[in-house]
C-alpha positions in Angstrom: 12.5 -24.1 -10.9 8.8 -24.4 -10.1 6.1 -24.5 -12.8 5.1 -21.0 -11.8 8.6 -19.7 -12.2 8.9 -21.4 -15.6 5.7 -19.8 -16.7 6.9 -16.4 -15.6 10.1 -16.7 -17.5 8.4 -17.9 -20.7 5.8 -15.2 -20.5 8.3 -12.4 -19.9 9.8 -13.2 -23.2 6.4 -13.1 -25.0 5.7 -9.8 -23.4 8.9 -8.3 -24.6 7.5 -8.9 -28.1 4.2 -7.2 -27.1 6.1 -4.2 -25.7 7.9 -3.7 -28.9 4.6 -3.2 -30.7 3.5 -0.8 -28.0 6.5 1.3 -28.3 6.2 1.5 -32.1 3.6 4.2 -31.5 5.8 6.2 -29.1 7.6 9.3 -30.2 10.8 8.2 -28.4 13.6 6.3 -30.1 14.7 3.4 -27.9 17.9 1.4 -28.1 16.1 -1.7 -26.9 12.4 -2.8 -26.6 10.5 -1.7 -23.5 10.6 -4.8 -21.3 7.2 -5.2 -19.9 6.8 -7.9 -17.3 4.3 -10.8 -17.7 0.7 -10.1 -18.5 -0.7 -13.5 -19.0 -3.8 -12.4 -20.9 -2.2 -9.6 -22.9 -2.4 -5.9 -22.3 -5.2 -5.5 -24.9 -7.3 -8.3 -23.5 -11.0 -7.8 -23.3 -11.8 -6.3 -19.9 -13.7 -8.5 -17.4 -14.8 -5.8 -15.0 -16.8 -3.0 -16.7 -16.3 -0.5 -13.9 -12.6 -0.8 -14.2 -12.2 -0.7 -17.9 -15.1 1.1 -19.6 -14.1 4.7 -20.0 -17.5 5.7 -21.4 -20.3 6.7 -19.1 -22.8 3.8 -18.5 -26.3 4.2 -17.3 -27.4 5.0 -13.7 -27.6 1.2 -13.0 -24.8 0.4 -10.7 -21.9 -1.7 -12.1 -20.7 -4.2 -9.5 -17.3 -5.8 -9.7 -17.6 -9.6 -9.3 -16.1 -11.2 -6.3 -13.1 -13.3 -7.6 -11.1 -15.5 -5.4 -7.4 -14.9 -6.0 -5.3 -18.0 -6.9 -1.8 -16.7 -7.1 -0.5 -19.7 -5.3 -1.9 -23.2 -4.8 -2.8 -22.2 -1.2 -6.6 -21.7 -0.9 -7.4 -18.0 -1.0 -9.9 -16.0 1.0 -13.0 -14.3 -0.4 -13.1 -10.5 -0.8 -14.6 -10.1 2.6 -12.4 -12.5 4.5 -9.0 -11.9 6.0 -5.8 -13.5 4.8 -5.7 -17.2 5.7 -3.2 -17.1 8.6 -4.8 -16.9 12.1 -2.8 -14.2 13.9 -1.1 -15.5 17.0 -1.6 -13.7 20.4 1.1 -11.0 20.6 3.7 -11.4 23.4 4.1 -8.7 26.0 5.5 -5.5 24.5 3.8 -5.8 21.1 0.7 -4.4 19.6 -2.7 -5.8 20.4 -4.9 -6.2 17.3 -7.9 -3.9 17.4 -11.3 -4.3 15.7 -12.9 -1.4 13.9 -15.3 -0.9 11.0 -15.7 2.4 9.1 -18.5 3.8 7.0 -17.4 7.0 5.3 -19.9 9.1 3.3 -18.0 11.7 1.3 -19.0 14.7 -0.7 -16.0 15.5 -3.0 -16.2 19.0 -4.4 -13.8 18.3 -7.2 -13.6 21.9 -8.4 -13.0 23.4 -4.9 -10.6 20.5 -4.0 -12.4 19.8 -0.7 -14.2 17.0 1.1 -17.2 17.0 3.4 -17.3 13.7 5.3 -19.6 11.9 7.8 -17.6 9.1 9.4 -19.1 6.3 11.4 -16.6 4.2 13.3 -17.7 1.1 15.3 -15.0 -0.1 17.7 -15.3 -3.5 19.4 -13.1 -3.9 22.5 -10.9 -7.0 21.8 -8.1 -5.8 24.0 -9.2 -7.6 27.2 -9.1 -4.2 29.1 -11.8 -1.8 30.2 -11.4 1.5 28.3 -12.3 5.0 29.2 -11.0 6.7 26.1 -10.1 6.1 22.5 -7.3 7.7 20.4 -7.6 8.5 16.7 -4.8 9.6 14.6 -5.7 12.5 12.2 -3.0 12.8 9.5 -4.7 15.7 7.6 -4.2 17.9 10.6 -0.5 17.5 10.2 -0.2 19.2 6.8 -1.9 22.2 5.2 -5.3 20.6 4.6 -7.5 23.0 6.6 -9.0 20.1 8.6 -12.1 21.0 10.6 -13.9 18.7 12.9 -17.4 20.1 13.3 -19.0 17.4 15.5 -18.2 14.2 17.3 -20.7 11.9 19.0 -20.3 8.6 21.0 -23.3 6.4 20.8 -25.3 9.4 19.6 -24.3 11.4 22.7 -22.1 14.5 22.9 -18.7 13.9 24.6 -15.5 15.7 25.3 -12.5 15.4 23.0 -9.1 17.0 22.5 -7.4 17.4 19.1 -3.7 18.3 19.4 -1.6 18.0 16.3 -2.5 14.6 14.7 -3.9 13.1 17.9 -7.6 13.1 18.7 -8.4 11.7 22.2 -12.0 11.0 22.8 -13.5 10.5 26.2 -16.0 7.7 26.4 -19.2 8.6 28.3 -19.3 5.1 29.6 -16.5 2.6 30.2 -16.3 0.1 27.3 -15.8 -3.4 28.8 -14.0 -6.2 27.0 -16.2 -7.5 24.2 -18.4 -4.5 24.1 -18.7 -2.1 21.2 -19.1 1.6 20.9 -20.0 3.9 17.9 -18.4 7.2 17.0 -19.9 9.6 14.5 -17.6 12.4 13.2 -18.4 15.2 10.8 -15.4 16.9 9.3 -14.2 18.8 6.3 -10.8 19.4 4.7 -9.4 21.3 1.7 -6.5 19.7 -0.1 -3.3 21.7 -0.7 -1.9 22.1 -4.2 0.2 19.1 -5.0 3.6 20.0 -6.3 5.4 17.7 -8.7 8.2 17.2 -6.2 5.9 16.3 -3.3 7.0 13.1 -1.6 6.1 11.1 1.5 3.4 12.9 3.5 3.5 15.8 1.2 2.0 13.7 -1.6 -0.6 11.9 0.5 -3.4 14.4 0.0 -3.5 17.1 -2.7 -4.9 18.3 -6.0 -3.6 19.4 -9.3 -5.1 20.5 -12.6 -5.5 16.8 -13.4 -6.5 14.9 -10.3 -7.4 14.9 -6.6 -5.8 12.2 -4.4 -6.7 11.3 -0.8 -4.2 9.0 0.8 -4.3 9.5 4.6 -7.2 11.8 4.8 -9.6 10.9 7.7 -9.4 10.2 11.5 -8.4 6.6 12.0 -8.2 4.5 15.2 -4.7 4.5 16.7 -3.0 1.1 17.3 -2.8 -0.2 20.9 0.5 -1.1 22.4 0.4 -3.6 25.3 2.8 -1.6 27.5 2.2 2.0 26.3 -1.5 1.9 25.5 -2.9 4.0 22.6 0.0 4.9 20.3 0.3 8.4 19.0 2.0 9.0 15.7 3.2 12.6 15.4 3.4 14.2 12.0 6.8 14.3 10.3 7.9 15.4 6.8 10.3 12.4 6.2 9.1 8.9 6.0 5.5 7.7 6.6 4.0 9.0 9.8 1.1 6.5 9.7 0.6 3.4 11.9 -2.7 1.6 11.4 -4.3 -1.6 12.3 -6.8 -3.5 10.2 -10.3 -2.3 9.6 -13.4 -3.0 7.4 -14.6 -0.2 5.1 -17.6 0.9 3.2 -16.9 4.2 1.5 -19.4 6.2 -0.6 -18.1 9.1 -2.6 -20.3 11.7 -4.4 -18.8 14.0 -7.0 -19.2 15.3 -10.5 -20.5 12.8 -13.1 -17.6 13.4 -15.4 -15.1 12.5 -12.6 -13.8 8.9 -12.3 -13.0 7.8 -8.7 -10.5 5.0 -8.1 -10.1 3.1 -4.8 -9.7 -0.4 -3.5 -12.1 -3.3 -3.0 -15.5 -4.2 -4.5 -16.9 -1.4 -6.5 -20.4 -0.2 -7.2 -20.8 2.9 -9.3 -23.5 5.1 -10.6 -21.5 7.3 -13.0 -24.4 9.4 -14.2 -25.1 10.4 -10.6 -21.4 10.8 -9.7 -21.7 8.2 -7.0 -19.1 5.5 -6.2 -19.1 2.9 -3.4 -16.1 0.8 -2.3 -16.2 -2.1 0.1 -13.0 -3.7 1.5 -12.4 -5.8 4.6 -9.1 -6.3 6.5 -7.5 -3.1 5.1 -4.8 -0.9 6.8 -6.6 2.2 5.5 -8.8 3.5 2.7 -7.4 5.8 0.0 -8.7 7.0 -3.3 -7.9 9.2 -6.3 -10.2 11.1 -8.7 -9.7 12.6 -12.1 -11.7 13.9 -15.0 -9.0 12.7 -17.4 -8.6 9.0 -16.5 -8.4 6.3 -19.1 -8.0 2.7 -17.9 -6.8 -0.8 -18.7 -7.5 -3.9 -16.7 -6.8 -7.6 -16.9 -7.6 -10.7 -14.9 -5.1 -13.5 -14.6 -4.9 -16.3 -12.0 -8.1 -14.9 -10.3 -6.6 -11.4 -9.6 -8.0 -8.4 -11.5 -5.5 -5.5 -11.8 -6.6 -2.2 -13.2 -4.5 0.8 -14.1 -5.9 4.4 -14.4 -3.7 7.0 -16.2 -3.7 10.2 -18.1 -4.1 9.7 -21.9 -0.5 11.0 -22.6 0.8 8.2 -20.3 -1.0 5.2 -21.8 2.2 3.3 -22.4 3.6 3.7 -18.9 0.1 3.2 -17.5 0.0 -0.2 -19.2 3.4 -1.0 -18.0 2.3 -0.3 -14.4 -0.4 -2.9 -14.8 1.9 -5.4 -16.4 4.6 -5.1 -13.8 2.2 -5.2 -10.9 0.6 -8.4 -12.3 4.0 -10.1 -12.6 5.2 -8.9 -9.2 1.9 -9.9 -7.5 2.1 -13.4 -8.9 5.8 -13.8 -8.0 5.4 -12.5 -4.5 2.3 -14.6 -4.0 4.4 -17.7 -4.7 7.5 -16.6 -2.6 5.9 -14.9 0.3 2.2 -15.9 0.7 -1.2 -15.2 -0.9 -2.5 -11.8 -1.8 -5.8 -11.4 0.1 -8.0 -9.3 -2.2 -9.7 -10.1 -5.5 -8.3 -6.9 -7.1 -5.6 -4.3 -7.1 -6.0 -0.8 -8.6 -3.4 1.7 -9.7 -3.9 5.4 -10.3 -1.8 8.2 -11.7 -1.7 11.6 -9.8 0.6 14.6 -9.8 3.2 14.0 -7.1 6.7 12.5 -7.0 7.2 8.8 -6.7 4.8 6.1 -5.6 2.7 5.4 -2.5 1.1 2.2 -1.2 -2.3 1.5 0.4 -4.3 -1.6 0.9 -5.4 -2.9 -2.5 -4.4 0.4 -4.1 -1.3 2.3 -5.3 -0.7 5.8 -6.7 2.2 6.9 -9.0 3.2 10.4 -9.9 2.9 11.8 -13.4 6.5 13.0 -13.4 7.6 9.4 -12.7 5.4 8.2 -15.6 7.0 10.8 -17.9 10.5 10.1 -16.9 10.1 6.5 -17.9 9.0 7.6 -21.4 11.7 10.2 -21.7 14.3 7.6 -20.9 13.0 5.4 -23.7 11.5 2.8 -21.4 13.2 -0.4 -20.4 13.8 -2.0 -16.9 16.4 0.6 -15.8 14.0 3.4 -14.9 12.7 4.5 -11.5 9.1 4.0 -12.6 9.9 0.3 -13.5 11.3 -0.3 -10.0 8.7 1.8 -8.2 5.8 -0.3 -9.4 7.5 -3.4 -8.1 8.4 -1.7 -4.8 4.8 -0.5 -4.2 3.4 -3.9 -5.2 5.7 -5.5 -2.6 4.2 -3.1 0.0 0.9 -5.0 -0.4 2.7 -7.7 1.6 5.1 -5.6 3.7 2.9 -2.9 5.3 -0.5 -4.1 3.8 -0.8 -7.7 5.1 2.1 -7.7 7.5 1.9 -4.4 9.3 4.6 -2.6 11.3 5.2 0.7 13.0 6.2 2.7 10.0 7.3 5.7 12.1 9.4 3.9 14.7 10.5 0.8 12.9 10.3 1.7 9.2 12.9 -0.8 8.1 10.4 -3.6 8.6 8.4 -2.6 5.5 10.7 -0.4 3.5 13.7 -2.8 3.5 11.5 -5.8 2.7 9.9 -3.9 -0.2 13.2 -2.7 -1.5 14.8 -6.2 -1.3 11.6 -7.6 -3.0 12.6 -5.4 -6.0 15.9 -7.3 -6.2 14.1 -10.6 -6.1 11.8 -9.5 -8.9 14.8 -8.7 -11.1 16.6 -11.9 -10.2 13.5 -14.0 -11.2 12.1 -12.1 -14.2 15.0 -10.0 -15.5 18.1 -12.0 -14.4 20.3 -10.1 -16.9 19.5 -6.9 -15.1 19.9 -8.2 -11.5 23.5 -7.2 -11.1 22.8 -3.8 -12.4 19.9 -3.3 -10.0 21.9 -4.3 -7.0 24.8 -2.0 -8.1 22.4 0.9 -8.7 21.3 0.7 -5.1 24.9 1.3 -4.1 25.0 -2.1 -2.3 28.2 -3.4 -3.8 30.2 -1.0 -1.6 27.7 -0.3 1.1 28.7 -1.1 4.7 26.3 -2.4 7.4 24.8 0.2 9.7 22.1 0.3 12.5 18.5 -0.3 11.4 16.8 0.4 14.6 16.1 4.0 13.7 12.9 6.0 13.4 11.6 8.5 10.9 12.0 11.2 13.6 15.8 10.7 13.5 15.9 12.2 10.0 15.3 15.5 8.4 17.1 14.6 5.1 15.2 12.3 2.8 18.2 10.9 1.0 19.9 10.0 4.3 16.7 8.3 5.5 16.3 6.2 2.3 20.0 5.2 2.3 19.7 3.9 5.9 16.2 2.4 6.0 15.6 1.2 2.4 19.1 0.4 1.1 21.0 -0.6 4.1 17.9 -2.6 5.1 18.0 -4.4 1.8 21.7 -5.2 2.4 20.8 -6.8 5.7 18.2 -9.1 4.1 20.7 -10.0 1.4 23.3 -11.0 3.9 20.7 -13.0 5.8 19.8 -14.8 2.6 23.4 -15.6 1.9 23.9 -16.9 5.4 20.7 -19.0 5.5 20.6 -20.2 2.0 17.5 -19.8 -0.2 15.4 -22.6 1.3 15.7 -21.4 4.9 15.5 -17.7 3.9 12.2 -18.0 2.1 10.9 -20.4 4.8 11.7 -17.6 7.3 10.0 -15.0 5.1 6.9 -17.1 4.7 6.6 -17.8 8.4 7.1 -14.1 9.1 4.1 -13.5 6.7 1.9 -16.1 8.3 2.6 -14.9 11.9 2.4 -11.2 11.0 -0.7 -11.3 8.8 -3.3 -8.7 9.9 -1.1 -7.5 12.8 1.5 -5.0 13.6 4.8 -6.8 14.1 8.0 -5.6 15.7 11.7 -6.0 15.1 11.9 -8.1 18.3 9.3 -10.5 16.9 11.2 -10.9 13.6 14.6 -11.4 15.3 13.0 -13.9 17.7 11.6 -15.8 14.7 15.0 -15.6 13.0 16.6 -17.4 15.9 14.8 -20.6 14.7 16.7 -20.5 11.5 20.4 -20.9 10.7 23.5 -21.3 12.8 23.7 -18.7 15.6 27.4 -18.4 15.2 26.8 -17.2 11.7 23.7 -15.1 12.2 24.7 -13.3 15.4 27.6 -11.4 13.9 25.3 -10.1 11.1 22.7 -9.0 13.7 25.4 -7.2 15.7 26.2 -5.1 12.6 22.6 -3.9 12.2 20.9 -3.8 15.6 21.9 -2.5 19.0 21.9 -5.1 21.8 
């Protein structure tokens, strides 16, 4: 057992004592203490970032979060504006070519009217090695009832022709963009968020409002990925799964809203609360998401160079603190087992939808999920407990190592789901068998994983195949390879896939370097078509 693992195990026991004291103030009677995963500085530790932890209203002077280099593993970590340490390898034919884009989004959030007015500046640099005559942007808010309206679009400050059909916005370039050249787009658009029901899930919970909060998950036009054989890749809207495929980008986002509203998003934060102005800066991110509420309270802690902050409604303080604690423990564990987390902070926000959703450096969890944890009396056997771990794992599988979430969803969902099991094995070993059985994987049989979100209209069937059967595949690989080779495979997958969109073919090609083909091939035959 490594020194880090020993520290995790010892601290988990200490936190169980802390959690007992927390629950003492809860109105629920529990048969066992709420097991909160490791928080190395304690839940009640003095905050180190005023903008994340001070719930009072400071002066108009901006509060700037310090840049902290994460040190979750002995591997040297990048700064807040750098990319993860691996240098992406050139993709082989048939894969996605990395694109280069930077975004500046200036947003006026009318919190009371649940609407956004946005001016978006997108600078695209042609790293594709091809001369381009058009660009494609995916527009998720045009796929659901968000009343998206694009009022103007300029290329290099000149009018151009464009076509918006469904969630695809194709922009004609007035002049061909040669390899190495850059072009600038300016878009002005508005959208009105739909009411967010408590049972909203997947895309239905991405953008919406409630009496408590406003959340903007996939809310703006974003450059589509570029496939070496198919060109710009459209991602049609679908109600099951995540109909979003994005490459890395750099973001500066300024949000103006009411002074009494707290805005939560990823990256380095400057805020002028008395003016209702918030600015977020993050580099090498899949996308930019945020949430806003007039009711937020917050808790934050810094451990091992990573600052994690949790924002929650006052009635969910206990579960909000649990989210921080579990995310801290999971991030440290996954940093050791998979590879380093690239950002100096991770923020969590409560909104009013069902379940959880991941974004680069940011996660949201539904209030009903918070409440269900409290109603169950806490403990590690709640959906909220596992969801926090799952969405934290997505920081690695989706966030750092990207994939086509629409056409090859198993590549992030199965990895995140199996990461839950690893979390239980390492930090809650007495619950590991229960967790695996609760997934139905004691009796589950192999099935094909090369399916898309468009193959499903039933959410349960989709989750059973992509999440749970995918986790079974990874478990069988681990058993066949042994722990040393399995985690070596996962770490190399991380290194090769960082800041890219990887494919099933790439992963299976990498897998061929590990293990005995006579053992591995029968497993592959059970999960993938030839």
